[in-house]
Residue frames as qw, qx, qy, qz and C-alpha x, y, z in Angstrom:
[[0.362, -0.527, -0.039, -0.768, -39.79, 1.70, -54.03],
 [0.117, 0.035, -0.857, 0.500, -40.19, 0.90, -50.36],
 [0.454, -0.497, -0.570, -0.471, -43.72, -0.18, -49.56],
 [0.463, -0.615, 0.232, -0.595, -45.37, 0.58, -46.25],
 [0.964, -0.246, -0.034, -0.100, -45.23, -3.14, -45.34],
 [0.799, 0.260, -0.248, 0.482, -41.52, -3.35, -46.15],
 [0.061, 0.641, -0.281, 0.712, -40.83, -0.14, -44.23],
 [0.722, -0.532, 0.123, -0.426, -42.63, -1.54, -41.20],
 [0.981, -0.051, -0.111, 0.149, -40.57, -4.74, -41.46],
 [0.563, 0.473, -0.283, 0.615, -37.30, -2.80, -41.67],
 [0.248, -0.648, 0.267, -0.669, -38.20, -0.73, -38.61],
 [0.890, -0.378, 0.031, -0.253, -39.16, -3.88, -36.71],
 [0.905, 0.130, -0.190, 0.358, -35.85, -5.62, -37.52],
 [0.289, 0.597, -0.280, 0.693, -33.96, -2.47, -36.62],
 [0.529, -0.631, 0.192, -0.533, -35.62, -2.32, -33.23],
 [0.975, -0.218, -0.037, 0.014, -34.60, -5.93, -32.55],
 [0.732, 0.376, -0.242, 0.513, -30.97, -5.22, -33.45],
 [0.061, 0.571, -0.341, 0.744, -30.77, -2.52, -30.75],
 [0.721, -0.538, -0.111, -0.422, -32.91, -4.22, -28.13],
 [0.867, -0.092, -0.385, 0.303, -30.04, -6.42, -26.88],
 [0.269, 0.428, -0.339, 0.793, -28.45, -3.31, -25.41],
 [0.380, -0.387, 0.231, -0.808, -31.30, -2.99, -22.93],
 [0.827, -0.215, -0.432, -0.289, -32.64, -6.52, -22.33],
 [0.768, -0.138, -0.478, 0.403, -29.83, -7.29, -19.89],
 [0.057, 0.581, -0.213, 0.784, -29.75, -3.84, -18.32],
 [0.499, -0.399, -0.680, 0.360, -29.81, -3.71, -14.53],
 [0.221, -0.932, -0.218, -0.187, -31.08, -1.06, -12.18],
 [0.193, 0.721, -0.425, 0.512, -28.57, 1.30, -10.58],
 [0.628, -0.548, 0.374, -0.407, -29.43, -0.15, -7.16],
 [0.995, 0.012, 0.103, -0.005, -28.73, -3.70, -8.35],
 [0.688, 0.542, -0.243, 0.417, -25.39, -2.77, -9.93],
 [0.143, -0.738, 0.417, -0.511, -24.38, -0.92, -6.77],
 [0.827, -0.389, 0.311, -0.261, -25.13, -3.98, -4.66],
 [0.958, 0.234, -0.009, 0.165, -23.16, -6.27, -6.98],
 [0.447, 0.663, -0.327, 0.503, -20.13, -3.99, -7.00],
 [0.414, -0.689, 0.366, -0.469, -20.31, -3.53, -3.23],
 [0.942, -0.226, 0.231, -0.092, -20.23, -7.28, -2.68],
 [0.834, 0.440, -0.119, 0.311, -17.44, -7.77, -5.20],
 [0.256, 0.689, -0.369, 0.569, -15.23, -5.16, -3.57],
 [0.649, -0.593, 0.292, -0.377, -16.15, -6.26, -0.03],
 [0.988, -0.065, 0.114, 0.077, -14.85, -9.76, -0.79],
 [0.697, 0.518, -0.154, 0.471, -11.75, -8.51, -2.59],
 [0.078, -0.772, 0.321, -0.543, -10.98, -6.02, 0.18],
 [0.815, -0.479, 0.244, -0.215, -11.32, -8.75, 2.82],
 [0.947, 0.165, -0.020, 0.276, -8.79, -10.85, 0.92],
 [0.392, 0.678, -0.256, 0.567, -6.29, -7.98, 0.93],
 [0.430, -0.700, 0.331, -0.465, -6.70, -7.42, 4.67],
 [0.966, -0.210, 0.145, -0.041, -6.25, -11.17, 5.21],
 [0.792, 0.415, -0.139, 0.425, -3.04, -11.07, 3.17],
 [0.060, 0.747, -0.319, 0.580, -1.79, -8.16, 5.30],
 [0.737, -0.550, 0.260, -0.293, -2.50, -10.09, 8.51],
 [0.979, 0.028, 0.060, 0.193, -0.49, -12.99, 7.14],
 [0.549, 0.631, -0.185, 0.517, 2.33, -10.69, 6.01],
 [0.062, -0.658, 0.376, -0.649, 2.61, -8.99, 9.43],
 [0.478, -0.112, -0.838, 0.238, 1.56, -11.96, 11.58],
 [0.189, 0.004, 0.458, -0.869, -1.22, -10.09, 13.38],
 [0.040, 0.456, 0.887, 0.066, -4.89, -10.80, 13.87],
 [0.030, -0.694, -0.450, -0.561, -7.98, -8.61, 13.51],
 [0.484, -0.822, -0.281, 0.104, -8.08, -7.48, 17.15],
 [0.592, -0.386, 0.110, 0.699, -4.42, -6.43, 17.03],
 [0.284, 0.353, 0.434, 0.778, -5.08, -4.56, 13.79],
 [0.218, -0.818, -0.425, -0.319, -8.02, -2.70, 15.35],
 [0.568, -0.728, -0.124, 0.363, -5.91, -1.72, 18.37],
 [0.539, -0.083, 0.269, 0.794, -3.11, -0.53, 16.09],
 [0.113, 0.566, 0.454, 0.679, -5.51, 1.68, 14.14],
 [0.394, -0.852, -0.337, -0.070, -7.03, 3.14, 17.31],
 [0.635, -0.532, -0.018, 0.560, -3.60, 3.95, 18.73],
 [0.430, 0.035, 0.334, 0.838, -2.64, 5.91, 15.61],
 [0.111, 0.785, 0.574, 0.207, -5.84, 7.92, 15.25],
 [0.205, -0.931, -0.114, 0.280, -4.76, 11.04, 17.15],
 [0.462, -0.412, 0.438, 0.652, -1.33, 11.03, 15.51],
 [0.351, 0.370, 0.675, 0.533, -2.95, 10.85, 12.08],
 [0.013, 0.892, 0.446, 0.068, -5.35, 13.71, 12.82],
 [0.337, -0.796, 0.112, 0.491, -2.47, 15.92, 14.00],
 [0.421, -0.167, 0.586, 0.672, -0.55, 15.22, 10.80],
 [0.234, 0.626, 0.657, 0.350, -3.68, 15.92, 8.76],
 [0.128, -0.943, -0.246, 0.184, -4.09, 19.27, 10.53],
 [0.413, -0.575, 0.336, 0.621, -0.44, 20.16, 9.85],
 [0.385, 0.189, 0.674, 0.601, -0.98, 19.44, 6.15],
 [0.081, 0.823, 0.535, 0.176, -4.09, 21.64, 6.01],
 [0.286, -0.873, -0.034, 0.393, -2.30, 24.45, 7.87],
 [0.468, -0.273, 0.479, 0.691, 0.53, 24.27, 5.35],
 [0.273, 0.433, 0.658, 0.552, -1.77, 24.71, 2.38],
 [0.087, -0.875, -0.457, -0.133, -3.68, 27.54, 4.01],
 [0.451, -0.651, -0.034, 0.610, -0.74, 29.59, 5.24],
 [0.337, 0.915, -0.036, -0.218, 0.10, 32.75, 3.25],
 [0.100, 0.779, -0.582, -0.209, 2.86, 32.31, 0.70],
 [0.601, -0.186, 0.777, 0.024, 2.69, 28.50, 0.56],
 [0.579, 0.437, 0.656, 0.207, 1.11, 28.56, -2.88],
 [0.183, 0.195, 0.388, 0.882, 0.96, 30.68, -6.00],
 [0.148, 0.363, 0.499, -0.773, -1.45, 33.33, -4.74],
 [0.392, 0.207, -0.378, -0.813, -3.09, 33.63, -8.18],
 [0.493, -0.061, -0.822, -0.279, -4.36, 30.06, -7.75],
 [0.116, -0.138, -0.813, 0.553, -5.45, 30.24, -4.12],
 [0.452, -0.447, -0.321, -0.702, -9.14, 30.32, -3.33],
 [0.314, -0.304, 0.663, -0.607, -10.53, 29.99, 0.12],
 [0.110, 0.084, 0.988, -0.075, -12.32, 26.84, 1.18],
 [0.387, 0.509, 0.525, -0.561, -15.77, 28.41, 1.06],
 [0.423, 0.602, -0.287, -0.613, -15.38, 29.45, -2.57],
 [0.170, 0.284, -0.911, -0.246, -14.10, 26.03, -3.56],
 [0.246, 0.232, 0.886, -0.317, -16.96, 24.30, -1.76],
 [0.461, 0.605, 0.260, -0.595, -19.42, 26.45, -3.69],
 [0.330, 0.583, -0.530, -0.520, -17.64, 26.10, -7.03],
 [0.217, 0.220, -0.937, -0.163, -17.42, 22.33, -6.88],
 [0.611, -0.246, -0.491, -0.570, -20.95, 21.76, -5.68],
 [0.347, -0.083, -0.832, 0.424, -20.64, 20.88, -1.99],
 [0.254, -0.001, 0.320, -0.913, -23.26, 23.40, -0.91],
 [0.426, 0.340, 0.767, -0.338, -26.83, 22.29, -0.38],
 [0.595, 0.702, 0.238, -0.309, -28.44, 21.85, -3.78],
 [0.128, 0.736, -0.568, -0.346, -25.01, 21.64, -5.46],
 [0.717, 0.351, -0.541, -0.264, -23.82, 18.88, -7.72],
 [0.445, 0.234, -0.821, 0.268, -22.03, 16.90, -4.98],
 [0.400, -0.317, 0.454, -0.730, -24.40, 17.41, -2.08],
 [0.906, -0.014, 0.034, -0.422, -26.63, 14.41, -2.89],
 [0.752, 0.367, -0.532, 0.131, -23.56, 12.38, -3.78],
 [0.029, 0.431, -0.683, 0.590, -22.28, 12.89, -0.24],
 [0.712, -0.154, 0.337, -0.597, -25.52, 11.47, 1.10],
 [0.906, 0.248, -0.288, -0.186, -25.10, 8.47, -1.20],
 [0.561, 0.374, -0.632, 0.381, -21.67, 7.86, 0.33],
 [0.678, -0.599, -0.422, 0.059, -23.05, 8.37, 3.83],
 [0.548, 0.083, -0.244, 0.796, -20.60, 11.19, 4.57],
 [0.171, -0.813, -0.432, 0.351, -22.95, 14.06, 5.31],
 [0.400, 0.821, 0.178, 0.366, -22.80, 17.43, 3.63],
 [0.189, -0.943, 0.208, -0.179, -20.78, 19.13, 6.38],
 [0.899, -0.336, 0.177, 0.217, -18.19, 16.39, 6.86],
 [0.748, 0.123, 0.252, 0.602, -15.76, 17.11, 4.04],
 [0.047, 0.909, -0.034, -0.412, -13.93, 20.25, 3.00],
 [0.778, 0.510, 0.117, 0.348, -11.95, 21.08, -0.13],
 [0.400, -0.748, 0.213, 0.485, -8.43, 22.52, 0.07],
 [0.609, 0.779, -0.145, -0.010, -6.58, 24.02, -2.88],
 [0.739, -0.464, 0.379, 0.308, -3.27, 22.16, -3.15],
 [0.651, 0.758, -0.031, 0.018, -2.06, 23.58, -6.45],
 [0.417, 0.741, -0.477, 0.223, 1.53, 22.68, -7.30],
 [0.572, -0.604, 0.481, -0.276, 2.01, 20.50, -4.23],
 [0.656, -0.222, 0.722, 0.014, 2.25, 16.87, -5.36],
 [0.204, 0.315, -0.675, -0.635, 1.85, 16.99, -9.14],
 [0.026, 0.301, 0.953, 0.023, -1.46, 15.21, -8.66],
 [0.204, -0.417, -0.369, -0.805, -4.85, 16.61, -9.68],
 [0.642, -0.520, -0.002, -0.563, -6.48, 15.39, -6.45],
 [0.469, 0.046, -0.829, 0.303, -5.83, 13.42, -3.28],
 [0.563, -0.630, -0.178, -0.504, -7.51, 13.11, 0.12],
 [0.105, 0.179, -0.821, 0.531, -7.15, 12.54, 3.81],
 [0.075, -0.371, -0.905, 0.197, -9.88, 11.49, 6.18],
 [0.038, 0.734, 0.511, -0.446, -11.60, 14.88, 6.36],
 [0.125, 0.753, -0.167, -0.624, -10.35, 16.82, 3.34],
 [0.765, 0.451, 0.371, 0.271, -10.18, 16.62, -0.42],
 [0.268, -0.654, 0.267, 0.656, -7.19, 18.40, -1.93],
 [0.664, 0.645, 0.359, 0.115, -7.48, 19.67, -5.50],
 [0.413, -0.270, 0.307, 0.814, -4.87, 21.12, -7.80],
 [0.381, 0.753, 0.315, -0.434, -6.85, 23.91, -9.45],
 [0.123, 0.671, -0.504, -0.530, -4.17, 24.42, -12.08],
 [0.121, -0.145, 0.947, 0.261, -4.15, 20.77, -13.19],
 [0.287, 0.480, 0.812, -0.166, -7.96, 20.67, -13.27],
 [0.198, 0.582, -0.064, -0.786, -8.17, 23.77, -15.42],
 [0.317, 0.278, -0.640, -0.642, -10.16, 23.08, -18.58],
 [0.095, -0.200, -0.975, 0.002, -12.23, 20.20, -17.17],
 [0.395, -0.487, -0.411, -0.662, -16.01, 20.48, -17.01],
 [0.450, -0.443, 0.411, -0.658, -17.85, 20.77, -13.69],
 [0.952, -0.093, 0.009, -0.291, -19.06, 17.17, -14.05],
 [0.774, 0.347, -0.441, 0.294, -15.54, 15.92, -14.74],
 [0.062, 0.485, -0.554, 0.674, -14.25, 17.70, -11.63],
 [0.702, -0.312, 0.244, -0.592, -17.19, 16.37, -9.63],
 [0.964, 0.080, -0.240, -0.088, -16.40, 12.82, -10.78],
 [0.531, 0.404, -0.547, 0.507, -12.79, 13.24, -9.56],
 [0.281, -0.429, 0.456, -0.728, -14.00, 14.57, -6.20],
 [0.890, -0.151, 0.010, -0.430, -16.39, 11.63, -5.97],
 [0.822, 0.255, -0.467, 0.202, -13.45, 9.32, -6.55],
 [0.204, 0.406, -0.582, 0.674, -11.59, 10.90, -3.63],
 [0.582, -0.313, 0.280, -0.696, -14.69, 10.66, -1.46],
 [0.934, 0.021, -0.308, -0.177, -14.78, 6.95, -2.31],
 [0.545, 0.307, -0.611, 0.485, -11.33, 6.64, -0.75],
 [0.205, -0.341, 0.463, -0.792, -12.66, 8.36, 2.37],
 [0.806, -0.155, -0.073, -0.567, -15.81, 6.23, 2.48],
 [0.963, 0.015, -0.270, -0.015, -13.83, 3.00, 2.48],
 [0.629, -0.736, 0.229, 0.096, -10.96, 4.09, 4.70],
 [0.858, 0.403, -0.058, 0.314, -8.31, 3.58, 2.04],
 [0.245, 0.775, -0.310, 0.493, -6.07, 6.45, 3.08],
 [0.504, -0.647, 0.423, -0.385, -6.13, 5.64, 6.79],
 [0.987, -0.054, 0.154, -0.006, -5.69, 1.90, 6.16],
 [0.755, 0.495, -0.153, 0.401, -2.57, 2.53, 4.06],
 [0.051, -0.783, 0.366, -0.500, -1.26, 4.98, 6.67],
 [0.730, -0.489, 0.382, -0.286, -1.66, 2.40, 9.45],
 [0.976, 0.166, 0.054, 0.130, -0.23, -0.39, 7.33],
 [0.520, 0.682, -0.262, 0.443, 2.80, 1.71, 6.54],
 [0.293, -0.731, 0.417, -0.454, 3.40, 2.57, 10.19],
 [0.903, -0.280, 0.290, -0.148, 3.17, -1.07, 11.24],
 [0.897, 0.348, -0.023, 0.271, 5.60, -2.17, 8.55],
 [0.196, 0.800, -0.341, 0.452, 8.00, 0.63, 9.55],
 [0.599, -0.614, 0.399, -0.324, 8.02, -0.74, 13.10],
 [0.918, -0.111, 0.380, 0.005, 8.88, -4.24, 11.85],
 [0.612, 0.752, -0.245, -0.026, 11.24, -3.30, 9.03],
 [0.066, -0.716, 0.683, -0.128, 14.37, -4.13, 11.06],
 [0.554, -0.184, 0.795, -0.165, 13.24, -7.73, 11.56],
 [0.790, 0.500, 0.220, -0.277, 12.14, -8.31, 7.97],
 [0.640, -0.107, 0.565, 0.509, 14.18, -10.13, 5.35],
 [0.051, 0.318, -0.424, -0.847, 14.76, -8.66, 1.89],
 [0.112, -0.238, -0.883, -0.388, 12.21, -11.12, 0.57],
 [0.104, -0.631, -0.697, 0.325, 9.66, -9.97, 3.15],
 [0.022, -0.571, -0.020, 0.821, 10.30, -6.31, 2.24],
 [0.092, 0.106, -0.668, -0.731, 9.82, -7.05, -1.47],
 [0.133, -0.422, -0.890, -0.110, 6.62, -8.88, -0.63],
 [0.079, -0.651, -0.471, 0.590, 5.41, -5.92, 1.40],
 [0.040, 0.416, -0.276, -0.866, 6.14, -3.52, -1.47],
 [0.134, -0.104, -0.826, -0.538, 4.28, -5.78, -3.89],
 [0.106, -0.554, -0.798, 0.211, 1.33, -5.97, -1.50],
 [0.005, -0.614, -0.208, 0.762, 1.14, -2.15, -1.28],
 [0.085, 0.216, -0.548, -0.803, 1.19, -1.88, -5.06],
 [0.179, -0.301, -0.881, -0.317, -1.66, -4.36, -5.49],
 [0.139, -0.608, -0.672, 0.399, -3.66, -2.90, -2.61],
 [0.007, -0.475, 0.014, 0.880, -3.24, 0.66, -3.88],
 [0.172, 0.040, -0.661, -0.730, -4.54, -0.32, -7.32],
 [0.191, -0.456, -0.869, 0.001, -7.47, -2.10, -5.70],
 [0.093, -0.596, -0.425, 0.675, -8.28, 1.10, -3.80],
 [0.084, 0.318, -0.317, -0.890, -8.17, 3.12, -7.01],
 [0.206, -0.171, -0.832, -0.485, -10.50, 0.70, -8.78],
 [0.187, -0.549, -0.780, 0.235, -12.96, 0.74, -5.90],
 [0.038, -0.555, -0.187, 0.810, -12.95, 4.55, -5.70],
 [0.128, 0.132, -0.564, -0.805, -13.50, 4.73, -9.48],
 [0.190, -0.338, -0.893, -0.228, -16.43, 2.33, -9.21],
 [0.156, -0.626, -0.642, 0.415, -18.14, 4.29, -6.48],
 [0.045, 0.428, -0.108, -0.896, -17.74, 7.53, -8.36],
 [0.190, 0.007, -0.733, -0.653, -19.23, 5.91, -11.45],
 [0.258, -0.405, -0.876, -0.052, -22.08, 4.36, -9.45],
 [0.005, 0.379, 0.414, -0.828, -23.08, 7.59, -7.76],
 [0.515, 0.671, 0.219, -0.487, -24.74, 8.58, -11.04],
 [0.794, 0.347, 0.381, 0.322, -24.19, 7.49, -14.69],
 [0.294, 0.940, -0.037, 0.169, -23.09, 11.05, -15.51],
 [0.396, -0.783, 0.475, 0.059, -20.08, 10.52, -13.26],
 [0.808, -0.012, 0.539, 0.236, -19.19, 7.30, -15.11],
 [0.588, 0.725, 0.230, 0.276, -19.24, 9.21, -18.41],
 [0.013, -0.971, 0.197, -0.134, -17.29, 12.13, -16.96],
 [0.603, -0.603, 0.509, 0.117, -14.67, 9.97, -15.21],
 [0.817, 0.212, 0.455, 0.284, -14.15, 7.87, -18.35],
 [0.452, 0.840, 0.098, 0.285, -13.59, 10.99, -20.41],
 [0.284, -0.900, 0.330, -0.024, -11.12, 12.33, -17.83],
 [0.722, -0.347, 0.560, 0.210, -9.01, 9.15, -17.96],
 [0.728, 0.505, 0.368, 0.283, -9.17, 9.06, -21.71],
 [0.204, 0.957, -0.072, 0.195, -7.86, 12.64, -21.86],
 [0.453, -0.764, 0.459, 0.030, -5.08, 11.89, -19.38],
 [0.843, 0.000, 0.478, 0.248, -4.03, 8.81, -21.34],
 [0.591, 0.705, 0.203, 0.335, -3.61, 11.01, -24.40],
 [0.003, 0.954, -0.171, 0.248, -1.85, 13.82, -22.53],
 [0.373, -0.723, 0.559, -0.159, 0.34, 11.90, -20.08],
 [0.334, 0.330, -0.877, -0.108, 0.57, 8.42, -21.57],
 [0.846, -0.232, -0.166, -0.450, -1.02, 5.14, -20.56],
 [0.455, 0.315, -0.773, 0.310, 1.67, 3.61, -18.39],
 [0.742, -0.548, -0.377, -0.088, 0.78, 1.65, -15.27],
 [0.010, 0.696, -0.491, 0.523, 2.35, 2.96, -12.07],
 [0.260, 0.082, -0.886, 0.376, 3.12, 1.21, -8.79],
 [0.136, 0.225, 0.659, -0.705, -0.05, 2.62, -7.25],
 [0.517, 0.461, 0.163, -0.702, -2.53, 3.26, -10.11],
 [0.693, 0.294, 0.638, 0.161, -3.93, 1.15, -12.97],
 [0.278, 0.092, 0.490, 0.821, -3.52, 2.22, -16.57],
 [0.301, 0.288, 0.098, -0.904, -5.80, 5.05, -17.69],
 [0.468, 0.094, -0.642, -0.599, -7.18, 2.83, -20.47],
 [0.309, -0.196, -0.919, 0.145, -8.18, 0.16, -17.92],
 [0.043, 0.364, 0.540, -0.757, -10.04, 2.80, -15.94],
 [0.391, 0.222, -0.285, -0.846, -11.84, 3.99, -19.07],
 [0.440, -0.042, -0.848, -0.293, -12.89, 0.38, -19.73],
 [0.172, -0.274, -0.827, 0.460, -14.18, 0.08, -16.14],
 [0.236, 0.337, 0.220, -0.885, -16.31, 3.23, -16.47],
 [0.477, 0.168, -0.532, -0.679, -17.71, 1.94, -19.73],
 [0.307, -0.094, -0.946, 0.038, -18.43, -1.38, -18.02],
 [0.095, 0.332, 0.630, -0.696, -20.67, 0.38, -15.48],
 [0.410, 0.348, -0.113, -0.835, -22.59, 2.10, -18.27],
 [0.415, 0.118, -0.804, -0.409, -22.95, -1.17, -20.15],
 [0.150, -0.218, -0.921, 0.286, -24.44, -2.92, -17.11],
 [0.201, 0.450, 0.428, -0.758, -26.93, -0.09, -16.78],
 [0.501, 0.562, 0.642, 0.145, -27.94, -0.59, -20.46],
 [0.097, 0.915, 0.010, -0.393, -26.40, 2.71, -21.52],
 [0.757, 0.633, -0.091, 0.135, -24.02, 1.24, -24.08],
 [0.811, -0.279, 0.041, 0.513, -20.22, 1.12, -24.14],
 [0.470, 0.315, 0.169, 0.807, -19.49, 4.35, -26.01],
 [0.171, -0.875, -0.398, -0.216, -21.55, 6.76, -23.95],
 [0.523, -0.772, -0.080, 0.351, -18.73, 8.08, -21.80],
 [0.441, -0.505, 0.362, 0.648, -15.95, 8.93, -24.20]]
């Protein structure tokens, strides 16, 4: 028979066994600051490596990026026009931009509206384009647009889709897409004067830098709100089961990305099994 005193003792010991999950928990603001500093330093190292690889300095890099801006925007506009022209997509999958914005929570009061403020992008800055069947990718982005494959995202919850969009917005926030565009153009210009060893080194750099960009975008989706960390982790877990867990030249393994989402939740004191 369990006496009242023994029951009290059991409950007390039980509370101690779970308390370690929360004693080291940090606030969302603190975790955001720590991740921001971590990725700021890592990103600066990558840019430094690129300067060494191409033998340019920061001022030359800035001038190169400025010179390409209008070219990039024209190419972005051509891509958007392609996706919006009649007959470019399976018409059963096409929805206009306004409907997609509403469905995926970009409207004021929607799921992603506050998240845009968190990223400092403003609610009217970004638009969503349906790119179903285009690149065999569920989502990608340019500087002013997020492109979603509605067919590949079919079956995901609204929070899972929102976490994917937040990931793409992270790329926009940190200039990943435009940086890689400008890096590629500069290397193209110098390709004729590069040795095979230099070319291999450039390819290796792009692989490492692309994976860094994916990790940073994942982190900022997860840090927008714990629900995005849970949702993003469950997305990657599902993709690992459906498509395999192989590392690509540009993306980390799905399992590594699940672990990263769980890591965010753990730092917030929400445990390691809350997302998947």
